[in-house]
C-alpha positions in Angstrom: -11.3 7.4 -9.4 -11.1 4.5 -11.9 -12.0 1.0 -10.8 -8.4 -0.2 -10.9 -6.3 3.0 -11.2 -7.6 4.7 -8.1 -7.4 1.5 -5.9 -3.9 0.6 -7.3 -2.5 4.1 -6.7 -3.7 3.8 -3.1 -2.3 0.3 -2.8 1.0 1.2 -4.4 1.5 4.3 -2.2 0.6 2.3 1.0 3.2 -0.3 0.1 5.9 2.1 -1.1 5.5 4.4 2.0 5.7 1.5 4.5 8.6 -0.2 2.5 10.6 3.1 2.7 9.7 3.6 6.4 11.2 0.1 7.0 14.3 0.8 4.9 13.6 -2.0 2.5 14.5 -1.9 -1.2 12.1 -3.3 -3.7 14.5 -6.2 -4.2 14.6 -7.0 -0.5 10.8 -6.9 -0.2 10.5 -9.0 -3.4 13.0 -11.6 -2.0 11.2 -12.0 1.2 7.8 -12.3 -0.6 9.0 -14.8 -3.2 8.5 -12.5 -6.2 10.5 -10.1 -8.4 11.5 -6.5 -7.8 9.9 -5.6 -11.1 6.6 -7.0 -9.7 6.9 -4.9 -6.6 7.7 -1.9 -8.8 4.6 -2.5 -11.0 2.3 -2.8 -7.9 3.8 0.4 -6.4 3.3 2.3 -9.6 -0.3 1.0 -10.0 0.6 -0.8 -13.3 -0.5 -4.2 -12.1 -4.3 -4.4 -12.6 -4.8 -7.5 -10.4 -1.9 -8.2 -8.2 -1.5 -11.8 -7.0 -3.6 -12.2 -3.9 -1.0 -14.4 -2.2 1.8 -11.9 -3.0 -0.3 -9.1 -1.5 -0.8 -11.2 1.7 3.0 -11.8 1.9 3.7 -8.1 1.3 1.2 -7.3 4.1 2.9 -9.7 6.5 6.4 -8.4 5.6 5.4 -4.7 6.0 3.2 -5.2 9.1 -0.2 -4.6 7.5 -3.2 -6.7 8.2 -3.8 -8.6 4.9 -7.3 -7.2 4.8 -5.9 -3.6 4.5 -4.1 -4.4 1.3 -6.9 -6.6 -0.1 -9.3 -3.7 0.4 -6.9 -1.2 -1.1 -6.4 -3.4 -4.1 -10.1 -3.7 -4.7 -10.3 -7.5 -4.0 -12.5 -6.7 -1.0 -14.9 -4.0 -0.1 -15.9 -2.5 3.3 -19.0 -4.6 3.1 -16.9 -7.8 2.7 -14.8 -6.9 5.7 -17.4 -5.7 8.1 -19.5 -8.8 8.1 -22.1 -9.7 10.6 -19.3 -11.9 12.2 -17.3 -8.8 13.1 -16.8 -8.3 16.9 -16.7 -4.6 17.8 -14.1 -3.1 20.1 -11.3 -5.8 19.9 -8.8 -3.1 19.0 -9.2 -1.7 22.5 -8.1 -4.9 24.2 -4.5 -5.8 25.1 -2.8 -9.1 24.1 -3.8 -10.9 27.3 -7.5 -9.8 27.0 -7.5 -10.9 23.4 -6.2 -14.3 24.4 -9.1 -14.6 26.8 -11.6 -13.7 24.1 -10.0 -16.3 21.8 -10.1 -19.0 24.6 -13.8 -18.3 25.1 -14.5 -18.5 21.4 -12.5 -21.8 21.3 -14.6 -23.1 24.3 -17.9 -22.1 22.6 -16.9 -23.9 19.3 -15.7 -27.0 21.2 -18.9 -27.0 23.3 -21.0 -26.7 20.1 -19.1 -29.5 18.4 -19.6 -31.7 21.4 -23.3 -31.1 21.5 -23.7 -31.7 17.7 -21.7 -34.9 18.1 -23.9 -36.1 21.0 -27.1 -35.2 19.0 -25.9 -37.2 16.0 -25.1 -40.2 18.3 -28.6 -40.1 19.8 -30.1 -40.1 16.3 -28.3 -43.3 15.4 -29.3 -45.0 18.6 -33.0 -44.8 17.8 
């Protein structure tokens, strides 16, 4: 598997398969992503060595992929980039309501942390 060729074939086939499943032409996908049908065709055929990252993210959104899936398939990111130490395990097993609770808790922790940092800075100035 070549550095680009192997990744791009995978990327191209992912996009083409999903586009066909959704009944979209290359032109329709291109229009909704703000690019040309020839650009979509080149990506699908693996001829585009480094597809535009923003276009890949728009394609992902349009076709229902997580942007990281296409960025990984394109070679922009590796498994190591995606599975960082910040990754929370098991989120895929939660439903929408449970995920909203997790997000609310994360927001609370961030807010609490910012409040404490702000108070600490304020105390430092008072001395």
